N, C-alpha and C positions, 0 to 999 in steps of 0.2 A: 239925566246927565250924571247924577250922583251914582246911579246904578252902573253906568258904563265905566266910570272911574274905579268903582269897587271891583268889577270883573277884570279890568286891566291890571290892577294891583295884584290880584290873585294869580293871574297868568304869569306875571313877572316873578313872583315868589316861587312858583312851582316850576318855572322853566328849567333851572339847573337839574331838577329831578327827572324831567321828562325828555331831556336831550335837546331842547330848543336853544339853549344857551350853554356856553362853556365858561368855567371860572377863568379869570385872567390872572396869571402869575404876577406876584409883586415884582416891581422893578429891582433888578440886581439879585433876584432869587437864583440859587444855584441849580443848574440843569443836571439831569441824570448823567452819570459818567458814560454810560453806553445806552444806545437806543433800547427801548423796551422789546422784549421778546414777543413774537407773534403767538397769539392764543388761538388754538384750533376753533373754528366756528362750530356751533352745535349742528348735529345731523338734521337734515331736512327730509321730510317725508311727503310723498305724493301718493294719493289714492289711485288704485288701478281696479277697474271693473272687469270681472271675469265674464265669459259668455253665459255662465249660469246666473249672473246677476249679483254674485257676491262681490263685495268691495274689500280689497287687500291693500294694506299700507305698505308702500315700497320705499326703500331708502334711496334718495336722490344724491347725485354727486354734488358735494358742497364746493363752492369756489375756494381757491387757495387764500388763506388769511393774509392780510397785509398789516404790518405793525405801523401805527401812526406815531411819528416822532416830531419833535419841535422843528427839525430841519427838513422834514418830509422825506427822509431816507430811511431805508431798512438795512441794517447791518446783519447779514446772515453769518452763521458759523462763529458766534461769539465764543472766545476761548474760555473754557471752564476749568481746564486743568493746566497747571504750571508746566512750562517748557524749559528744560535744562539744556544748556549749551556751554561750550568751552573750547580751550585750545591748550596745547603744550608744545614748546619749541626749544631747541638747543642748537648751538653752533659756535662759530668763531666771531669775535668782535675785535675791531681794531680802534684804539683810541689815539687821537693825534694831538692832544693838548695835555698840559700838566705832566702827564706821565705816558710817553709813547710806549704802547705795549699791545700785544695780542693776548687775548685771554678767552677762556671758555665762558659761555653764559647760558643760563637756563631761565625761561620765562613761561608764564601760563596764566590763564584766567578761567573762572567758572561763573556762570550766570544763571539765575532763575527768573524767568519772565512769567509772572502770573497775571491775573485779571486786573489787579489794581497796583501791584508792586513789582518792580524789577530790581533785584539785588545782584551786585557783581563784586567779586573778590579777585584782585589781581596781585601778581607777585613777580619779581625779577631779581636775579642774583648773578653776580660775576665774581670770579676769584682766580687769582694767578699768583704763583710763587716762582721765584727765580733764585737759585742758589740758597734755598732755605729762607728767603726773605720775601715778604708779601709785597708785590709791586702793584696789585690791584685788588680792591675789595669794595663791593657795592651791594647794597640790599635796598629794595624798594617794595613797599606793600601798600595797598589801598583797598578800602571798602566803600562802595557807592550804593546808596539806596534811593530809588526813584519812586515817587507816588504819582500815578497818572491822573491828571485833572480832566483831560479830554484825550482823544485819540492822538493829538499832536503835542499838547503842552503838559508839563510835569513840574513837580517840585523835587528837589534832591538834597541829600546830605552826604558828605564825603569826609572820611578821615584818611590821612596819608602819612606814611612814615618813610623817610629817606635817610639812608646812610651811605655816603660816598666819601671815602677818606682822601680823595684827590680834590675835593671841592673846597677844602679849608674849614669845613664844619663837621663836627662829630655826628650831628644828626639835625634833621629838620622835621617838625611835625606840623601838619596843616589840618585845620578843621574848618569846613565850609558848608554853609547852607545857602540855597539859591533856587533858581527856576530855569527851565529850559524849554526849547521849542524845536520840533522836528519840521524843518522847512520842506524837505523832500524825503519820502520813505517808500521806495519801491525796490524791485529786484536788481535794477541796474545802477541806481544811484541813491545814496542816503546822505543827508546833510542835517546836522543837529548843532545848535548853538545854545550856550548856557552862560549864566552870570550869577555870581554870588558873593557873599562876604563871610568873614569868620575871623580866625585867629591863627597866628603862626608862632611856633616856639622853636628856637634854634640855639645850639650850643657850638661855639667856635672851638678850634683846636687849643686855644690858650685858656679854655675853661669859662669864658664869658657867656652868660646866658641872656637871651633876648626873647621877649614876648611882645607882640605888637599886632594891631588889627591888620586884616588881610582882605584884599579885594581880588576877585578872580573873574577872568573872561576866558571862555574855552570854545573852540570850534572843531568839530569832527566831521569828516566826510569819507565816503567810500564810493569808488567808481569801478564798475565792472566793465573794463575796457574791451575784453574779448571773452569768449566762452570760458576759458580757463586762465584768464589773466585779470587780476584786480589790483587796485591801488588804494591804499589807506593813508590818511593824513590826520594828524592831531596837532593843534596849536593851542598852548595854554600859557597865559600870562598871569602871574601872581604879583600883586603890588603890595609891598609892606615896607618894613625898615629898609629892605633891599628888594629889588625887582628881579624875579626869576622868569625867564622866557624859555619854555620847553617846547620842542617840536619833535615829532616822530613821523617819518614818511617811509613807506615800504611798498615794494612791488612784489606781489605773490603770484607764483605760477603753479597751477595744480598739475601734479604728475600722476595722481590716481585719486580715487574717491576719498576726499578729506585730507590727503597728504599734499603738502605744498613745499616748494623751495621759496624762501623769503630773502629778498635783498632790501636792506634798509639803511637809513641815515638818521641818527639821533643827535640833536644839538641841545645844549643847555647853556644859557648865558645868565650869569649872576652879576648884578650891578655893583655889588660890594663884596670883596673877598679879601682875605688876609694878604699881607705883602708876600710876594714870591709865587702867587697863585694866579694862573690865567683865568680871566673872566669867562671865556668861551671854551667849552668842551665840544668836540665833534667826534662822533663815533660812527663807523660803518660796520655793517654786520652781514653775515650770510648764515641763515639758519634753516634747519629742516623742521617744519611745523606740521602738526596734525590738529585738525579742527573737527569737532563733533557737535 
């Protein structure tokens, strides 16, 4: 009996090395970001006997390798090189609050999507003068960096600068850290939600400076309605000393490869503004855009 126990103990100790048992990952251990790559199986050889009696080793076709993953799925074509994309657009914008005016606007973004990181830089500016006096001046810039935890979830950090002389504030600076999730991500429909927290710095027109904690919730989706018609929508809510609700909706019609006509509506509501300033700004635009 003692000999049986001894042999059983030796088998259990050597099982991980011989393939009869696999180590169990610790609870909560982080899984690999992407499934493992398939490793080509070693060549297999089968002997062949010639009429003369000689034996020749011949290479046999090896079965296609399959990568084993925690989820039992193999992801082929894993991206190794970063992909660049972006857009540039320009056109007319009409503002119906605070200062009714038509003005030229230019906007664009550039994005680098790598294996683990996605970095996006956005910018928008508008400027209009009438009789030598500025009736509209707006500058917005943001940098967003995302780290992919899985194929759907990610962490992000964003810094945003806003200058809109019609809002009652000289500038606003937002710094946010958070997490997001891609609910749907295919060619026809994309839906992403994110939430985070950070800080907001603002300076009003009378020179008062404010710094306060900030909480953010954001929802973005895209719908390919027809082959050459798509719809974009962004909703962002920043809660701080004052709450900012920003929406951007646009209908894009492709006129040629990468060239679009864009019709959009942008709204921004500030819960606390200086006296004499409307809380809600509504802008409509028609732009010519190029995406690459």
